[in-house]
All heavy atoms as a GROMACS GRO file, in nm:
protein
  612
    1MET      N    1  15.562   9.055  11.897
    1MET     CA    2  15.422   9.082  11.876
    1MET      C    3  15.386   9.224  11.920
    1MET      O    4  15.285   9.276  11.877
    1MET     CB    5  15.335   8.980  11.948
    1MET     CG    6  15.190   8.996  11.910
    1MET     SD    7  15.071   8.885  11.984
    1MET     CE    8  15.118   8.727  11.927
    2ASP      N    9  15.470   9.284  12.003
    2ASP     CA   10  15.443   9.420  12.048
    2ASP      C   11  15.435   9.518  11.931
    2ASP      O   12  15.350   9.607  11.928
    2ASP     CB   13  15.548   9.467  12.148
    2ASP     CG   14  15.537   9.394  12.281
    2ASP    OD1   15  15.428   9.342  12.311
    2ASP    OD2   16  15.638   9.390  12.354
    3THR      N   17  15.524   9.500  11.834
    3THR     CA   18  15.523   9.587  11.716
    3THR      C   19  15.393   9.571  11.640
    3THR      O   20  15.333   9.670  11.596
    3THR     CB   21  15.643   9.555  11.624
    3THR    OG1   22  15.763   9.574  11.698
    3THR    CG2   23  15.644   9.642  11.501
    4LEU      N   24  15.347   9.449  11.625
    4LEU     CA   25  15.220   9.424  11.556
    4LEU      C   26  15.105   9.494  11.629
    4LEU      O   27  15.021   9.559  11.567
    4LEU     CB   28  15.194   9.274  11.544
    4LEU     CG   29  15.059   9.235  11.483
    4LEU    CD1   30  15.043   9.292  11.343
    4LEU    CD2   31  15.043   9.084  11.484
    5LEU      N   32  15.101   9.482  11.761
    5LEU     CA   33  14.995   9.547  11.837
    5LEU      C   34  15.000   9.699  11.823
    5LEU      O   35  14.896   9.764  11.815
    5LEU     CB   36  15.001   9.505  11.984
    5LEU     CG   37  14.956   9.362  12.011
    5LEU    CD1   38  14.990   9.321  12.153
    5LEU    CD2   39  14.807   9.346  11.985
    6GLU      N   40  15.121   9.753  11.817
    6GLU     CA   41  15.135   9.899  11.796
    6GLU      C   42  15.082   9.939  11.658
    6GLU      O   43  15.013  10.040  11.645
    6GLU     CB   44  15.281   9.940  11.810
    6GLU     CG   45  15.332   9.937  11.952
    6GLU     CD   46  15.481   9.966  11.961
    6GLU    OE1   47  15.538  10.026  11.868
    6GLU    OE2   48  15.541   9.926  12.062
    7ILE      N   49  15.115   9.861  11.557
    7ILE     CA   50  15.065   9.887  11.422
    7ILE      C   51  14.913   9.887  11.421
    7ILE      O   52  14.849   9.978  11.368
    7ILE     CB   53  15.120   9.782  11.323
    7ILE    CG1   54  15.269   9.803  11.300
    7ILE    CG2   55  15.043   9.784  11.191
    7ILE    CD1   56  15.337   9.688  11.226
    8LEU      N   57  14.856   9.784  11.478
    8LEU     CA   58  14.710   9.771  11.480
    8LEU      C   59  14.644   9.884  11.557
    8LEU      O   60  14.542   9.938  11.514
    8LEU     CB   61  14.670   9.635  11.538
    8LEU     CG   62  14.717   9.513  11.457
    8LEU    CD1   63  14.689   9.385  11.533
    8LEU    CD2   64  14.654   9.511  11.319
    9ASP      N   65  14.704   9.921  11.669
    9ASP     CA   66  14.649  10.029  11.750
    9ASP      C   67  14.657  10.163  11.676
    9ASP      O   68  14.568  10.246  11.689
    9ASP     CB   69  14.720  10.038  11.884
    9ASP     CG   70  14.650  10.133  11.979
    9ASP    OD1   71  14.526  10.122  11.996
    9ASP    OD2   72  14.718  10.221  12.035
   10ASP      N   73  14.763  10.183  11.598
   10ASP     CA   74  14.774  10.306  11.519
   10ASP      C   75  14.666  10.312  11.411
   10ASP      O   76  14.614  10.420  11.382
   10ASP     CB   77  14.912  10.316  11.454
   10ASP     CG   78  15.022  10.355  11.551
   10ASP    OD1   79  14.990  10.400  11.664
   10ASP    OD2   80  15.140  10.339  11.515
   11ILE      N   81  14.636  10.198  11.352
   11ILE     CA   82  14.538  10.194  11.243
   11ILE      C   83  14.396  10.199  11.296
   11ILE      O   84  14.312  10.272  11.242
   11ILE     CB   85  14.561  10.068  11.156
   11ILE    CG1   86  14.695  10.082  11.083
   11ILE    CG2   87  14.446  10.048  11.056
   11ILE    CD1   88  14.742   9.957  11.013
   12ARG      N   89  14.367  10.124  11.402
   12ARG     CA   90  14.232  10.120  11.459
   12ARG      C   91  14.238  10.126  11.611
   12ARG      O   92  14.223  10.025  11.680
   12ARG     CB   93  14.161   9.992  11.416
   12ARG     CG   94  14.115   9.986  11.272
   12ARG     CD   95  14.007  10.088  11.237
   12ARG     NE   96  13.889  10.077  11.320
   12ARG     CZ   97  13.785   9.998  11.293
   12ARG    NH1   98  13.785   9.924  11.184
   12ARG    NH2   99  13.683   9.994  11.375
   13PRO      N  100  14.261  10.245  11.666
   13PRO     CA  101  14.272  10.258  11.812
   13PRO      C  102  14.142  10.226  11.886
   13PRO      O  103  14.143  10.204  12.007
   13PRO     CB  104  14.313  10.404  11.832
   13PRO     CG  105  14.276  10.474  11.707
   13PRO     CD  106  14.281  10.372  11.597
   14ASP      N  107  14.032  10.220  11.815
   14ASP     CA  108  13.903  10.192  11.876
   14ASP      C  109  13.878  10.043  11.902
   14ASP      O  110  13.783  10.008  11.970
   14ASP     CB  111  13.790  10.247  11.789
   14ASP     CG  112  13.791  10.189  11.648
   14ASP    OD1  113  13.900  10.185  11.586
   14ASP    OD2  114  13.684  10.148  11.599
   15LEU      N  115  13.964   9.957  11.850
   15LEU     CA  116  13.945   9.812  11.868
   15LEU      C  117  14.043   9.756  11.971
   15LEU      O  118  14.156   9.800  11.980
   15LEU     CB  119  13.968   9.739  11.736
   15LEU     CG  120  13.865   9.760  11.626
   15LEU    CD1  121  13.907   9.686  11.499
   15LEU    CD2  122  13.728   9.713  11.670
   16ASP      N  123  13.995   9.658  12.047
   16ASP     CA  124  14.080   9.587  12.142
   16ASP      C  125  14.128   9.458  12.073
   16ASP      O  126  14.060   9.356  12.078
   16ASP     CB  127  14.004   9.555  12.269
   16ASP     CG  128  14.088   9.479  12.370
   16ASP    OD1  129  14.210   9.463  12.348
   16ASP    OD2  130  14.032   9.434  12.471
   17PHE      N  131  14.241   9.468  12.008
   17PHE     CA  132  14.291   9.357  11.929
   17PHE      C  133  14.330   9.236  12.014
   17PHE      O  134  14.334   9.125  11.964
   17PHE     CB  135  14.409   9.401  11.843
   17PHE     CG  136  14.366   9.485  11.726
   17PHE    CD1  137  14.368   9.624  11.733
   17PHE    CD2  138  14.324   9.426  11.609
   17PHE    CE1  139  14.328   9.701  11.626
   17PHE    CE2  140  14.283   9.502  11.501
   17PHE     CZ  141  14.286   9.640  11.510
   18THR      N  142  14.359   9.257  12.141
   18THR     CA  143  14.400   9.144  12.225
   18THR      C  144  14.282   9.052  12.260
   18THR      O  145  14.303   8.936  12.292
   18THR     CB  146  14.468   9.192  12.354
   18THR    OG1  147  14.379   9.278  12.425
   18THR    CG2  148  14.597   9.265  12.322
   19SER      N  149  14.160   9.103  12.252
   19SER     CA  150  14.046   9.020  12.288
   19SER      C  151  13.958   8.978  12.170
   19SER      O  152  13.883   8.882  12.180
   19SER     CB  153  13.959   9.090  12.392
   19SER     OG  154  13.900   9.207  12.337
   20GLU      N  155  13.968   9.049  12.058
   20GLU     CA  156  13.886   9.015  11.942
   20GLU      C  157  13.944   8.896  11.868
   20GLU      O  158  14.063   8.891  11.842
   20GLU     CB  159  13.875   9.134  11.846
   20GLU     CG  160  13.800   9.252  11.901
   20GLU     CD  161  13.653   9.227  11.921
   20GLU    OE1  162  13.598   9.128  11.865
   20GLU    OE2  163  13.591   9.306  11.994
   21GLU      N  164  13.858   8.801  11.831
   21GLU     CA  165  13.904   8.682  11.761
   21GLU      C  166  13.831   8.658  11.631
   21GLU      O  167  13.851   8.555  11.566
   21GLU     CB  168  13.893   8.560  11.852
   21GLU     CG  169  13.986   8.569  11.971
   21GLU     CD  170  13.991   8.441  12.052
   21GLU    OE1  171  13.934   8.340  12.007
   21GLU    OE2  172  14.053   8.443  12.158
   22ASN      N  173  13.745   8.752  11.592
   22ASN     CA  174  13.671   8.736  11.468
   22ASN      C  175  13.660   8.871  11.398
   22ASN      O  176  13.552   8.917  11.363
   22ASN     CB  177  13.533   8.678  11.496
   22ASN     CG  178  13.469   8.618  11.373
   22ASN    OD1  179  13.535   8.585  11.276
   22ASN    ND2  180  13.338   8.606  11.376
   23LEU      N  181  13.776   8.934  11.379
   23LEU     CA  182  13.781   9.069  11.324
   23LEU      C  183  13.718   9.078  11.185
   23LEU      O  184  13.647   9.174  11.155
   23LEU     CB  185  13.926   9.118  11.317
   23LEU     CG  186  13.995   9.138  11.452
   23LEU    CD1  187  14.145   9.147  11.433
   23LEU    CD2  188  13.940   9.262  11.520
   24MET      N  189  13.743   8.980  11.104
   24MET     CA  190  13.689   8.982  10.968
   24MET      C  191  13.544   8.932  10.966
   24MET      O  192  13.459   8.991  10.903
   24MET     CB  193  13.775   8.898  10.874
   24MET     CG  194  13.918   8.948  10.860
   24MET     SD  195  13.932   9.116  10.799
   24MET     CE  196  13.875   9.096  10.632
   25GLY      N  197  13.519   8.825  11.037
   25GLY     CA  198  13.384   8.767  11.041
   25GLY      C  199  13.281   8.863  11.098
   25GLY      O  200  13.167   8.868  11.052
   26ASP      N  201  13.322   8.939  11.197
   26ASP     CA  202  13.232   9.037  11.258
   26ASP      C  203  13.238   9.172  11.187
   26ASP      O  204  13.177   9.268  11.233
   26ASP     CB  205  13.266   9.056  11.407
   26ASP     CG  206  13.229   8.935  11.491
   26ASP    OD1  207  13.150   8.850  11.444
   26ASP    OD2  208  13.281   8.923  11.604
   27LYS      N  209  13.313   9.177  11.079
   27LYS     CA  210  13.328   9.298  10.997
   27LYS      C  211  13.378   9.419  11.076
   27LYS      O  212  13.334   9.531  11.057
   27LYS     CB  213  13.197   9.329  10.924
   27LYS     CG  214  13.157   9.218  10.830
   27LYS     CD  215  13.031   9.247  10.756
   27LYS     CE  216  13.002   9.125  10.669
   27LYS     NZ  217  12.879   9.134  10.600
   28LEU      N  218  13.472   9.392  11.167
   28LEU     CA  219  13.532   9.499  11.246
   28LEU      C  220  13.644   9.568  11.170
   28LEU      O  221  13.676   9.683  11.197
   28LEU     CB  222  13.584   9.444  11.379
   28LEU     CG  223  13.476   9.383  11.470
   28LEU    CD1  224  13.540   9.318  11.591
   28LEU    CD2  225  13.375   9.488  11.510
   29LEU      N  226  13.704   9.496  11.074
   29LEU     CA  227  13.807   9.554  10.989
   29LEU      C  228  13.750   9.573  10.849
   29LEU      O  229  13.684   9.485  10.796
   29LEU     CB  230  13.930   9.463  10.979
   29LEU     CG  231  14.014   9.446  11.104
   29LEU    CD1  232  14.128   9.348  11.076
   29LEU    CD2  233  14.069   9.578  11.152
   30THR      N  234  13.778   9.688  10.791
   30THR     CA  235  13.737   9.714  10.653
   30THR      C  236  13.849   9.672  10.559
   30THR      O  237  13.961   9.645  10.602
   30THR     CB  238  13.708   9.864  10.632
   30THR    OG1  239  13.832   9.937  10.644
   30THR    CG2  240  13.607   9.917  10.732
   31SER      N  241  13.819   9.671  10.432
   31SER     CA  242  13.923   9.639  10.333
   31SER      C  243  14.035   9.742  10.337
   31SER      O  244  14.152   9.709  10.318
   31SER     CB  245  13.863   9.629  10.193
   31SER     OG  246  13.798   9.750  10.158
   32PHE      N  247  14.001   9.868  10.366
   32PHE     CA  248  14.104   9.971  10.379
   32PHE      C  249  14.193   9.946  10.499
   32PHE      O  250  14.314   9.968  10.493
   32PHE     CB  251  14.040  10.111  10.388
   32PHE     CG  252  13.970  10.152  10.262
   32PHE    CD1  253  13.833  10.164  10.260
   32PHE    CD2  254  14.042  10.175  10.145
   32PHE    CE1  255  13.767  10.202  10.144
   32PHE    CE2  256  13.977  10.211  10.029
   32PHE     CZ  257  13.839  10.225  10.028
   33ASP      N  258  14.133   9.899  10.609
   33ASP     CA  259  14.212   9.864  10.727
   33ASP      C  260  14.312   9.753  10.693
   33ASP      O  261  14.429   9.760  10.730
   33ASP     CB  262  14.122   9.815  10.842
   33ASP     CG  263  14.031   9.922  10.898
   33ASP    OD1  264  14.064  10.041  10.892
   33ASP    OD2  265  13.922   9.883  10.948
   34VAL      N  266  14.265   9.652  10.623
   34VAL     CA  267  14.350   9.539  10.588
   34VAL      C  268  14.465   9.585  10.498
   34VAL      O  269  14.581   9.545  10.519
   34VAL     CB  270  14.270   9.425  10.522
   34VAL    CG1  271  14.362   9.315  10.470
   34VAL    CG2  272  14.169   9.366  10.621
   35LEU      N  273  14.436   9.670  10.402
   35LEU     CA  274  14.542   9.721  10.315
   35LEU      C  275  14.646   9.799  10.395
   35LEU      O  276  14.767   9.786  10.372
   35LEU     CB  277  14.484   9.809  10.204
   35LEU     CG  278  14.406   9.735  10.097
   35LEU    CD1  279  14.343   9.834  10.000
   35LEU    CD2  280  14.495   9.637  10.023
   36ALA      N  281  14.601   9.879  10.489
   36ALA     CA  282  14.694   9.955  10.574
   36ALA      C  283  14.776   9.861  10.660
   36ALA      O  284  14.897   9.879  10.675
   36ALA     CB  285  14.616  10.054  10.661
   37ILE      N  286  14.713   9.758  10.714
   37ILE     CA  287  14.782   9.660  10.798
   37ILE      C  288  14.888   9.587  10.715
   37ILE      O  289  15.002   9.569  10.759
   37ILE     CB  290  14.683   9.561  10.862
   37ILE    CG1  291  14.597   9.634  10.966
   37ILE    CG2  292  14.755   9.442  10.925
   37ILE    CD1  293  14.475   9.554  11.012
   38VAL      N  294  14.851   9.544  10.594
   38VAL     CA  295  14.944   9.475  10.506
   38VAL      C  296  15.066   9.562  10.478
   38VAL      O  297  15.181   9.516  10.487
   38VAL     CB  298  14.875   9.433  10.374
   38VAL    CG1  299  14.977   9.392  10.268
   38VAL    CG2  300  14.776   9.321  10.400
   39SER      N  301  15.042   9.687  10.447
   39SER     CA  302  15.152   9.779  10.418
   39SER      C  303  15.245   9.796  10.538
   39SER      O  304  15.367   9.789  10.525
   39SER     CB  305  15.095   9.915  10.376
   39SER     OG  306  15.197  10.008  10.357
   40GLU      N  307  15.187   9.816  10.655
   40GLU     CA  308  15.267   9.837  10.776
   40GLU      C  309  15.342   9.711  10.817
   40GLU      O  310  15.457   9.717  10.860
   40GLU     CB  311  15.178   9.886  10.890
   40GLU     CG  312  15.122  10.025  10.869
   40GLU     CD  313  15.229  10.132  10.864
   40GLU    OE1  314  15.327  10.124  10.940
   40GLU    OE2  315  15.214  10.225  10.782
   41ILE      N  316  15.277   9.595  10.805
   41ILE     CA  317  15.343   9.468  10.838
   41ILE      C  318  15.462   9.446  10.744
   41ILE      O  319  15.570   9.407  10.788
   41ILE     CB  320  15.244   9.349  10.828
   41ILE    CG1  321  15.151   9.349  10.949
   41ILE    CG2  322  15.317   9.216  10.817
   41ILE    CD1  323  15.040   9.244  10.941
   42SER      N  324  15.441   9.470  10.616
   42SER     CA  325  15.548   9.452  10.518
   42SER      C  326  15.669   9.537  10.553
   42SER      O  327  15.782   9.490  10.549
   42SER     CB  328  15.498   9.487  10.378
   42SER     OG  329  15.399   9.398  10.336
   43GLU      N  330  15.644   9.661  10.587
   43GLU     CA  331  15.753   9.752  10.620
   43GLU      C  332  15.820   9.716  10.752
   43GLU      O  333  15.942   9.710  10.761
   43GLU     CB  334  15.700   9.896  10.627
   43GLU     CG  335  15.809   9.997  10.647
   43GLU     CD  336  15.757  10.140  10.642
   43GLU    OE1  337  15.666  10.168  10.563
   43GLU    OE2  338  15.808  10.222  10.721
   44ALA      N  339  15.741   9.690  10.854
   44ALA     CA  340  15.796   9.664  10.987
   44ALA      C  341  15.874   9.534  10.995
   44ALA      O  342  15.975   9.526  11.065
   44ALA     CB  343  15.683   9.663  11.091
   45TYR      N  344  15.828   9.431  10.923
   45TYR     CA  345  15.890   9.299  10.935
   45TYR      C  346  15.974   9.258  10.814
   45TYR      O  347  16.031   9.149  10.811
   45TYR     CB  348  15.781   9.193  10.962
   45TYR     CG  349  15.718   9.211  11.098
   45TYR    CD1  350  15.597   9.276  11.112
   45TYR    CD2  351  15.782   9.166  11.214
   45TYR    CE1  352  15.539   9.295  11.237
   45TYR    CE2  353  15.725   9.184  11.338
   45TYR     CZ  354  15.604   9.248  11.349
   45TYR     OH  355  15.547   9.267  11.473
   46GLY      N  356  15.979   9.346  10.713
   46GLY     CA  357  16.061   9.316  10.596
   46GLY      C  358  16.014   9.194  10.519
   46GLY      O  359  16.095   9.118  10.468
   47ILE      N  360  15.883   9.175  10.514
   47ILE     CA  361  15.827   9.061  10.441
   47ILE      C  362  15.730   9.113  10.335
   47ILE      O  363  15.683   9.226  10.343
   47ILE     CB  364  15.755   8.961  10.534
   47ILE    CG1  365  15.645   9.031  10.615
   47ILE    CG2  366  15.853   8.890  10.624
   47ILE    CD1  367  15.561   8.940  10.701
   48ARG      N  368  15.703   9.029  10.239
   48ARG     CA  369  15.607   9.064  10.134
   48ARG      C  370  15.490   8.968  10.143
   48ARG      O  371  15.508   8.846  10.146
   48ARG     CB  372  15.674   9.052   9.997
   48ARG     CG  373  15.585   9.099   9.885
   48ARG     CD  374  15.665   9.110   9.755
   48ARG     NE  375  15.584   9.168   9.652
   48ARG     CZ  376  15.504   9.098   9.571
   48ARG    NH1  377  15.497   8.967   9.582
   48ARG    NH2  378  15.433   9.160   9.479
   49LEU      N  379  15.371   9.026  10.151
   49LEU     CA  380  15.251   8.943  10.155
   49LEU      C  381  15.195   8.932  10.015
   49LEU      O  382  15.162   9.032   9.952
   49LEU     CB  383  15.147   9.005  10.248
   49LEU     CG  384  15.168   8.985  10.397
   49LEU    CD1  385  15.275   9.075  10.449
   49LEU    CD2  386  15.039   9.005  10.469
   50SER      N  387  15.186   8.810   9.965
   50SER     CA  388  15.128   8.788   9.833
   50SER      C  389  14.976   8.801   9.842
   50SER      O  390  14.917   8.799   9.951
   50SER     CB  391  15.164   8.649   9.781
   50SER     OG  392  15.098   8.550   9.859
   51ALA      N  393  14.913   8.811   9.728
   51ALA     CA  394  14.766   8.822   9.724
   51ALA      C  395  14.702   8.701   9.792
   51ALA      O  396  14.598   8.714   9.856
   51ALA     CB  397  14.719   8.835   9.580
   52GLY      N  398  14.766   8.586   9.782
   52GLY     CA  399  14.712   8.465   9.844
   52GLY      C  400  14.712   8.469   9.996
   52GLY      O  401  14.636   8.396  10.061
   53GLU      N  402  14.798   8.553  10.054
   53GLU     CA  403  14.803   8.566  10.200
   53GLU      C  404  14.693   8.657  10.253
   53GLU      O  405  14.660   8.653  10.370
   53GLU     CB  406  14.938   8.621  10.244
   53GLU     CG  407  15.056   8.533  10.212
   53GLU     CD  408  15.054   8.402  10.287
   53GLU    OE1  409  14.989   8.391  10.392
   53GLU    OE2  410  15.119   8.307  10.239
   54ILE      N  411  14.639   8.740  10.166
   54ILE     CA  412  14.540   8.839  10.208
   54ILE      C  413  14.402   8.775  10.200
   54ILE      O  414  14.325   8.794  10.107
   54ILE     CB  415  14.550   8.968  10.124
   54ILE    CG1  416  14.692   9.023  10.134
   54ILE    CG2  417  14.449   9.072  10.174
   54ILE    CD1  418  14.723   9.135  10.041
   55ARG      N  419  14.376   8.693  10.301
   55ARG     CA  420  14.246   8.625  10.312
   55ARG      C  421  14.199   8.637  10.455
   55ARG      O  422  14.279   8.652  10.548
   55ARG     CB  423  14.257   8.481  10.264
   55ARG     CG  424  14.362   8.399  10.331
   55ARG     CD  425  14.369   8.260  10.267
   55ARG     NE  426  14.450   8.173  10.348
   55ARG     CZ  427  14.576   8.141  10.320
   55ARG    NH1  428  14.632   8.187  10.212
   55ARG    NH2  429  14.642   8.062  10.400
   56PRO      N  430  14.068   8.632  10.476
   56PRO     CA  431  14.011   8.660  10.608
   56PRO      C  432  14.073   8.584  10.724
   56PRO      O  433  14.098   8.641  10.830
   56PRO     CB  434  13.863   8.624  10.592
   56PRO     CG  435  13.837   8.644  10.447
   56PRO     CD  436  13.965   8.605  10.377
   57GLU      N  437  14.102   8.457  10.706
   57GLU     CA  438  14.154   8.378  10.818
   57GLU      C  439  14.290   8.428  10.868
   57GLU      O  440  14.325   8.405  10.982
   57GLU     CB  441  14.159   8.229  10.786
   57GLU     CG  442  14.239   8.194  10.665
   57GLU     CD  443  14.159   8.185  10.536
   57GLU    OE1  444  14.052   8.246  10.525
   57GLU    OE2  445  14.206   8.116  10.445
   58ASN      N  446  14.364   8.498  10.784
   58ASN     CA  447  14.494   8.552  10.828
   58ASN      C  448  14.480   8.685  10.902
   58ASN      O  449  14.578   8.735  10.957
   58ASN     CB  450  14.587   8.571  10.709
   58ASN     CG  451  14.645   8.439  10.661
   58ASN    OD1  452  14.651   8.342  10.734
   58ASN    ND2  453  14.685   8.435  10.536
   59PHE      N  454  14.360   8.743  10.903
   59PHE     CA  455  14.339   8.873  10.966
   59PHE      C  456  14.225   8.871  11.068
   59PHE      O  457  14.182   8.976  11.114
   59PHE     CB  458  14.312   8.979  10.858
   59PHE     CG  459  14.432   9.003  10.772
   59PHE    CD1  460  14.452   8.929  10.657
   59PHE    CD2  461  14.527   9.097  10.808
   59PHE    CE1  462  14.564   8.948  10.578
   59PHE    CE2  463  14.639   9.118  10.731
   59PHE     CZ  464  14.658   9.043  10.615
   60ASN      N  465  14.180   8.753  11.107
   60ASN     CA  466  14.068   8.741  11.201
   60ASN      C  467  14.107   8.777  11.344
   60ASN      O  468  14.021   8.814  11.423
   60ASN     CB  469  14.008   8.602  11.196
   60ASN     CG  470  13.867   8.603  11.143
   60ASN    OD1  471  13.802   8.706  11.138
   60ASN    ND2  472  13.820   8.487  11.105
   61SER      N  473  14.234   8.764  11.377
   61SER     CA  474  14.279   8.794  11.513
   61SER      C  475  14.426   8.834  11.509
   61SER      O  476  14.495   8.809  11.410
   61SER     CB  477  14.263   8.671  11.604
   61SER     OG  478  14.355   8.569  11.566
   62VAL      N  479  14.470   8.894  11.617
   62VAL     CA  480  14.611   8.931  11.625
   62VAL      C  481  14.698   8.805  11.620
   62VAL      O  482  14.805   8.806  11.560
   62VAL     CB  483  14.640   9.019  11.748
   62VAL    CG1  484  14.627   8.942  11.877
   62VAL    CG2  485  14.776   9.083  11.739
   63GLN      N  486  14.652   8.696  11.678
   63GLN     CA  487  14.728   8.572  11.676
   63GLN      C  488  14.739   8.518  11.534
   63GLN      O  489  14.845   8.471  11.493
   63GLN     CB  490  14.666   8.466  11.768
   63GLN     CG  491  14.752   8.340  11.781
   63GLN     CD  492  14.889   8.369  11.841
   63GLN    OE1  493  14.900   8.430  11.946
   63GLN    NE2  494  14.995   8.325  11.772
   64ALA      N  495  14.631   8.526  11.457
   64ALA     CA  496  14.635   8.480  11.318
   64ALA      C  497  14.735   8.563  11.237
   64ALA      O  498  14.810   8.510  11.155
   64ALA     CB  499  14.496   8.486  11.255
   65MET      N  500  14.735   8.694  11.260
   65MET     CA  501  14.829   8.781  11.190
   65MET      C  502  14.972   8.748  11.231
   65MET      O  503  15.062   8.742  11.146
   65MET     CB  504  14.798   8.929  11.218
   65MET     CG  505  14.671   8.978  11.153
   65MET     SD  506  14.643   9.152  11.188
   65MET     CE  507  14.480   9.145  11.261
   66TRP      N  508  14.993   8.726  11.360
   66TRP     CA  509  15.127   8.693  11.409
   66TRP      C  510  15.176   8.560  11.351
   66TRP      O  511  15.291   8.547  11.312
   66TRP     CB  512  15.129   8.690  11.561
   66TRP     CG  513  15.266   8.664  11.614
   66TRP    CD1  514  15.309   8.554  11.680
   66TRP    CD2  515  15.380   8.750  11.602
   66TRP    NE1  516  15.443   8.566  11.710
   66TRP    CE2  517  15.488   8.686  11.663
   66TRP    CE3  518  15.399   8.875  11.546
   66TRP    CZ2  519  15.615   8.742  11.669
   66TRP    CZ3  520  15.526   8.932  11.552
   66TRP    CH2  521  15.632   8.866  11.614
   67ASP      N  522  15.086   8.462  11.344
   67ASP     CA  523  15.122   8.332  11.286
   67ASP      C  524  15.162   8.349  11.139
   67ASP      O  525  15.260   8.288  11.094
   67ASP     CB  526  15.005   8.234  11.296
   67ASP     CG  527  14.977   8.191  11.440
   67ASP    OD1  528  15.062   8.214  11.529
   67ASP    OD2  529  14.867   8.136  11.464
   68MET      N  530  15.091   8.432  11.066
   68MET     CA  531  15.123   8.458  10.926
   68MET      C  532  15.260   8.526  10.914
   68MET      O  533  15.343   8.485  10.833
   68MET     CB  534  15.015   8.546  10.863
   68MET     CG  535  15.045   8.588  10.720
   68MET     SD  536  14.921   8.703  10.653
   68MET     CE  537  14.941   8.845  10.761
   69ILE      N  538  15.284   8.626  10.997
   69ILE     CA  539  15.413   8.696  10.996
   69ILE      C  540  15.526   8.599  11.026
   69ILE      O  541  15.627   8.596  10.956
   69ILE     CB  542  15.412   8.812  11.098
   69ILE    CG1  543  15.318   8.923  11.050
   69ILE    CG2  544  15.553   8.866  11.120
   69ILE    CD1  545  15.284   9.025  11.158
   70THR      N  546  15.510   8.518  11.129
   70THR     CA  547  15.613   8.422  11.169
   70THR      C  548  15.641   8.324  11.057
   70THR      O  549  15.757   8.294  11.028
   70THR     CB  550  15.568   8.348  11.297
   70THR    OG1  551  15.541   8.444  11.399
   70THR    CG2  552  15.673   8.251  11.344
   71ARG      N  553  15.536   8.275  10.994
   71ARG     CA  554  15.552   8.180  10.884
   71ARG      C  555  15.626   8.245  10.766
   71ARG      O  556  15.718   8.186  10.709
   71ARG     CB  557  15.414   8.130  10.840
   71ARG     CG  558  15.417   8.030  10.728
   71ARG     CD  559  15.278   7.969  10.700
   71ARG     NE  560  15.166   8.058  10.719
   71ARG     CZ  561  15.124   8.149  10.628
   71ARG    NH1  562  15.188   8.163  10.514
   71ARG    NH2  563  15.017   8.224  10.653
   72LEU      N  564  15.587   8.368  10.731
   72LEU     CA  565  15.651   8.435  10.618
   72LEU      C  566  15.796   8.472  10.646
   72LEU      O  567  15.880   8.468  10.557
   72LEU     CB  568  15.570   8.559  10.578
   72LEU     CG  569  15.432   8.528  10.517
   72LEU    CD1  570  15.354   8.656  10.497
   72LEU    CD2  571  15.446   8.451  10.387
   73LYS      N  572  15.825   8.506  10.770
   73LYS     CA  573  15.964   8.536  10.807
   73LYS      C  574  16.050   8.410  10.798
   73LYS      O  575  16.164   8.416  10.756
   73LYS     CB  576  15.970   8.596  10.947
   73LYS     CG  577  15.926   8.740  10.952
   73LYS     CD  578  15.922   8.795  11.092
   73LYS     CE  579  16.058   8.797  11.155
   73LYS     NZ  580  16.059   8.861  11.287
   74ALA      N  581  15.995   8.296  10.835
   74ALA     CA  582  16.069   8.170  10.829
   74ALA      C  583  16.097   8.131  10.684
   74ALA      O  584  16.206   8.081  10.653
   74ALA     CB  585  15.991   8.060  10.899
   75VAL      N  586  16.003   8.156  10.596
   75VAL     CA  587  16.020   8.123  10.454
   75VAL      C  588  16.123   8.213  10.391
   75VAL      O  589  16.200   8.169  10.305
   75VAL     CB  590  15.885   8.137  10.379
   75VAL    CG1  591  15.903   8.128  10.229
   75VAL    CG2  592  15.787   8.030  10.426
   76LYS      N  593  16.130   8.338  10.435
   76LYS     CA  594  16.222   8.436  10.380
   76LYS      C  595  16.367   8.399  10.403
   76LYS      O  596  16.455   8.430  10.325
   76LYS     CB  597  16.192   8.574  10.439
   76LYS     CG  598  16.276   8.684  10.383
   76LYS     CD  599  16.242   8.816  10.446
   76LYS     CE  600  16.342   8.921  10.400
   76LYS     NZ  601  16.331   9.043  10.472
   77ARG      N  602  16.395   8.332  10.514
   77ARG     CA  603  16.534   8.299  10.551
   77ARG      C  604  16.598   8.209  10.458
   77ARG      O  605  16.612   8.148  10.383
   77ARG     CB  606  16.537   8.238  10.691
   77ARG     CG  607  16.498   8.338  10.794
   77ARG     CD  608  16.504   8.277  10.929
   77ARG     NE  609  16.449   8.374  11.024
   77ARG     CZ  610  16.425   8.349  11.147
   77ARG    NH1  611  16.449   8.232  11.196
   77ARG    NH2  612  16.376   8.439  11.226
   0.00000   0.00000   0.00000
């Protein structure tokens, strides 16, 4: 998860991702932020996020993002 936190901090250093739990609901992340996050996650973890994965509940918190990454990595195997 450290890599994910580094990615998020690089994209939005102004947010405290460890404490925020409603990033999308509170409109703390823009659509451009999400696209950048998707790109970086794909590269860092060697996974592909389908359009169906790019929904608010998968990006509301760092834990939600980590759960998505873990699930997609397990499917890839």
